[in-house]
DORODO-50166 format. One line per field, with one value per residue (C-alpha): residue number from 0; residue in three letters; y, x, z. Coordinates in steps of 0.05 Angstrom, whole numbers, padded with zeros to 5 digits. Layout:
# residues N
num <- c(NUM ...)
residu <- c(Ala ...)
py <- c(Y ...)
px <- c(X ...)
pz <- c(Z ...)
END
This chain:
# residues 127
num <- c(0 1 2 3 4 5 6 7 8 9 10 11 12 13 14 15 16 17 18 19 20 21 22 23 24 25 26 27 28 29 30 31 32 33 34 35 36 37 38 39 40 41 42 43 44 45 46 47 48 49 50 51 52 53 54 55 56 57 58 59 60 61 62 63 64 65 66 67 68 69 70 71 72 73 74 75 76 77 78 79 80 81 82 83 84 85 86 87 88 89 90 91 92 93 94 95 96 97 98 99 100 101 102 103 104 105 106 107 108 109 110 111 112 113 114 115 116 117 118 119 120 121 122 123 124 125 126)
residu <- c(Unk Unk Unk Unk Unk Unk Unk Unk Unk Unk Unk Unk Unk Unk Unk Unk Unk Unk Unk Unk Unk Unk Unk Unk Unk Unk Unk Unk Unk Unk Unk Unk Unk Unk Unk Unk Unk Unk Unk Unk Unk Unk Unk Unk Unk Unk Unk Unk Unk Unk Unk Unk Unk Unk Unk Unk Unk Unk Unk Unk Unk Unk Unk Unk Unk Unk Unk Unk Unk Unk Unk Unk Unk Unk Unk Unk Unk Unk Unk Unk Unk Unk Unk Unk Unk Unk Unk Unk Unk Unk Unk Unk Unk Unk Unk Unk Unk Unk Unk Unk Unk Unk Unk Unk Unk Unk Unk Unk Unk Unk Unk Unk Unk Unk Unk Unk Unk Unk Unk Unk Unk Unk Unk Unk Unk Unk Unk)
py <- c(-00023 -00022 -00098 -00106 -00062 -00097 -00165 -00147 -00131 -00190 -00201 -00235 -00245 -00218 -00174 -00235 -00282 -00300 -00273 -00316 -00357 -00340 -00398 -00364 -00417 -00398 -00431 -00469 -00434 -00465 -00487 -00470 -00446 -00380 -00358 -00328 -00272 -00206 -00141 -00081 -00060 -00131 -00158 -00236 -00252 -00311 -00339 -00307 -00237 -00241 -00266 -00210 -00156 -00185 -00182 -00111 -00093 -00121 -00084 -00016 -00028 -00033 00031 00081 00042 00039 00112 00128 00086 00114 00186 00171 00136 00170 00104 00048 -00018 -00060 -00026 -00016 -00049 -00067 -00116 -00147 -00158 -00186 -00239 -00292 -00282 -00303 -00371 -00388 -00360 -00388 -00372 -00407 -00457 -00408 -00369 -00430 -00466 -00405 -00391 -00468 -00470 -00408 -00437 -00504 -00475 -00428 -00488 -00528 -00467 -00455 -00528 -00530 -00464 -00494 -00558 -00520 -00477 -00411 -00361 -00345 -00298 -00253 -00247)
px <- c(-00008 00042 00036 00053 00113 00138 00131 00179 00236 00282 00323 00388 00422 00416 00469 00507 00499 00564 00566 00533 00576 00575 00527 00476 00485 00516 00575 00557 00591 00554 00484 00430 00487 00493 00549 00543 00491 00524 00500 00507 00572 00606 00600 00584 00524 00551 00539 00602 00583 00514 00538 00591 00540 00493 00552 00568 00496 00492 00553 00527 00460 00498 00536 00479 00462 00533 00548 00485 00508 00578 00553 00504 00554 00618 00658 00667 00644 00690 00751 00724 00732 00658 00671 00728 00681 00630 00672 00665 00590 00590 00617 00552 00496 00459 00512 00568 00577 00584 00632 00678 00663 00674 00746 00762 00727 00766 00831 00818 00795 00855 00903 00867 00872 00943 00965 00930 00965 01034 01025 01000 01065 01032 01064 01037 00976 01011 01082)
pz <- c(00201 00259 00263 00191 00195 00259 00226 00173 00222 00227 00286 00265 00331 00404 00431 00469 00410 00369 00296 00244 00195 00120 00105 00156 00213 00281 00313 00376 00438 00495 00515 00467 00416 00450 00498 00567 00580 00582 00607 00557 00586 00580 00651 00651 00693 00730 00798 00823 00802 00828 00898 00898 00880 00935 00988 00964 00972 01043 01064 01030 01069 01135 01129 01144 01214 01230 01218 01261 01319 01314 01315 01370 01418 01396 01390 01336 01368 01332 01361 01433 01498 01495 01438 01470 01533 01491 01458 01513 01514 01441 01463 01501 01457 01403 01353 01386 01335 01278 01322 01326 01257 01213 01227 01228 01158 01130 01154 01124 01054 01056 01066 01011 00963 00979 00972 00904 00884 00906 00869 00803 00815 00823 00866 00938 00942 00995 00984)
END
């Protein structure tokens, strides 16, 4: 009985689908005739939003350990003399390439984006 009742239910469209045309066909809006998938509150699930969410999750996961270390030692490592003393050691360890390569890439990508904005006539990011 439940199967028969269920078989009579007709789903016209999914929540992220565009509305149907008067003739019953759907307007093409992307791959597969549907637009981008959206969560129930309207956020697009794109690669950018997923990566932003993952980055936020990593930062939130690091907070308890950071607070525990600060309460245990009574100092904040990033703004301490110990941090400054550890900087030269970072140039000789296994992460030395990243320590140099990451700021260089950030500078190059920032310059590329700034020049593209200037060519397009957009205002500077920081004024």
